C-alpha positions in Angstrom: 12.5 -6.8 -114.6 14.7 -7.3 -111.5 14.8 -4.4 -109.0 17.5 -1.9 -108.8 19.4 -1.1 -105.6 21.0 2.1 -104.5 23.3 2.5 -101.6 22.8 5.9 -99.7 25.2 6.1 -96.8 27.5 8.3 -94.8 31.2 7.4 -94.1 34.2 8.9 -92.4 36.9 10.1 -94.8 38.8 6.9 -93.8 35.9 4.7 -95.0 34.2 3.7 -91.7 30.4 3.7 -91.2 30.5 3.2 -87.4 33.0 2.9 -84.6 33.9 -0.5 -83.2 31.2 -0.2 -80.6 28.6 0.8 -83.3 28.6 4.4 -82.3 27.6 6.8 -85.1 27.6 10.1 -83.1 30.6 11.3 -85.1 28.4 11.1 -88.2 25.1 12.3 -86.8 26.4 15.3 -85.0 28.2 16.5 -88.2 25.2 15.5 -90.3 22.9 17.9 -88.3 25.0 20.7 -89.6 24.8 19.5 -93.2 21.0 18.8 -93.3 19.5 15.5 -94.7 22.0 15.4 -97.5 19.2 14.5 -100.0 18.1 11.5 -97.9 14.4 12.2 -97.9 14.2 12.9 -101.6 16.2 9.7 -102.2 13.8 7.8 -99.8 10.8 8.9 -101.9 12.4 7.1 -104.9 12.5 3.7 -103.2 9.6 1.2 -102.6 11.6 -1.2 -100.3 14.1 -0.7 -97.5 16.2 -3.7 -96.5 18.4 -3.6 -93.4 20.8 -5.8 -91.7 20.1 -6.9 -88.1 22.6 -4.4 -86.5 21.1 -1.5 -88.6 17.6 -2.5 -87.7 18.4 -2.6 -83.9 20.0 0.9 -84.3 17.0 2.3 -86.3 14.4 0.7 -84.1 16.2 2.2 -81.0 15.7 5.8 -82.5 12.0 5.5 -81.6 8.7 5.5 -83.5 9.0 9.2 -84.4 12.2 8.4 -86.3 10.8 5.5 -88.3 10.8 7.4 -91.7 9.8 4.5 -93.9 6.1 5.0 -94.0 4.2 2.3 -95.8 7.2 1.0 -97.8 8.2 -2.5 -97.5 10.8 -2.9 -94.8 12.8 -6.1 -94.6 15.6 -7.2 -92.2 18.1 -9.9 -93.2 18.9 -11.9 -90.1 19.3 -15.4 -89.0 18.5 -14.7 -85.4 15.7 -12.0 -85.3 12.3 -13.6 -84.5 9.9 -13.6 -87.4 7.4 -11.8 -85.4 9.8 -9.3 -83.9 8.1 -6.2 -85.3 4.9 -5.9 -87.3 6.4 -3.2 -89.5 9.0 -5.5 -91.0 9.5 -8.9 -92.9 12.4 -10.9 -91.6 14.4 -12.8 -94.3 16.8 -15.6 -93.3 18.9 -15.6 -96.5 19.7 -13.5 -99.6 18.1 -15.8 -102.0 14.7 -15.7 -100.1 14.9 -11.9 -99.9 15.6 -11.5 -103.6 12.8 -13.9 -104.5 10.3 -12.1 -102.3 11.2 -8.6 -103.6 10.9 -9.9 -107.1 7.5 -11.5 -106.3 6.3 -8.2 -104.8 7.3 -6.4 -108.0 9.7 -4.2 -106.2 11.4 -1.6 -108.4 13.9 0.3 -106.2 15.6 -1.0 -103.1 17.5 0.8 -100.4 19.9 -1.6 -98.7 21.2 -0.2 -95.4 23.9 -1.7 -93.1 27.5 -2.5 -93.7 27.4 -6.3 -94.0 24.1 -6.3 -95.8 25.5 -3.8 -98.4 28.6 -6.1 -98.8 26.2 -9.1 -99.4 24.3 -7.0 -102.1 27.6 -6.1 -103.7 28.9 -9.7 -103.7 25.5 -10.7 -105.3 25.8 -8.1 -108.0 22.6 -6.4 -106.9 23.9 -2.8 -106.5 23.5 -0.4 -109.3 24.4 2.9 -107.7 26.3 4.4 -104.7 25.5 7.7 -103.0 28.2 8.1 -100.4 28.3 11.2 -98.2 31.8 11.6 -96.8 31.9 13.2 -93.4 34.8 15.6 -92.6 36.4 13.4 -90.0 38.9 10.5 -89.6 37.9 8.0 -86.9 40.6 5.5 -87.3 38.8 2.3 -86.6 35.4 0.7 -86.8 33.1 -1.0 -89.3 34.2 -0.4 -92.9 31.7 0.2 -95.6 33.4 -2.2 -98.0 34.7 -5.6 -97.2 36.7 -8.1 -99.2 35.5 -8.8 -102.8 36.0 -11.8 -105.0 36.6 -9.4 -108.0 36.7 -5.8 -108.8 33.5 -3.7 -109.1 34.1 -1.1 -111.7 32.4 2.3 -111.1 31.6 5.3 -113.1 31.7 8.7 -111.2 28.5 10.5 -111.9 29.1 13.5 -109.6 31.1 14.8 -106.6 29.5 17.7 -104.7 30.0 19.9 -101.7 26.7 19.3 -99.9 27.4 21.5 -96.9 28.6 21.0 -93.4 32.0 19.9 -94.8 30.5 16.8 -96.5 31.4 15.7 -100.0 28.7 13.5 -101.7 30.0 11.1 -104.3 27.7 9.4 -106.8 28.7 6.3 -108.7 27.1 4.0 -111.1 28.2 0.3 -111.2 29.5 -0.4 -114.7 28.3 -3.9 -115.9 
């Protein structure tokens, strides 16, 4: 059976995941007041974390004490990151190779992280659920969570909740 993938991410109310310069302080500073928004419980449900290159660079820059992935398989989709860049990760050059390796590993539940990577997963029809924590801020410009699509992606709202700190958490299932 193919793996399932769930997006778990924070956005501004106007749909951005980072400022144009990749800054996410607007999210992290507000997130501190809200707690982990259920992230660590979610992370316990996944057996693989896949990141885009920019997200990997950001996460790696947080330091070893903030590498929360334990012994889960961690992959980075990148055409430029050296294969031996980090012993904790597997570097994938393309989506087909990534999907084939996850299937070969018997991966059950994937956490894709990073705007362009999530967009690639959406276009490939590999996302089953979205958990989007909306921060109480408009930032006006930056990197959008969603990009252009070839066709609509119909969603079913599973829940909308006040999760503290002014955040609303929206949970959607992709309807097939």
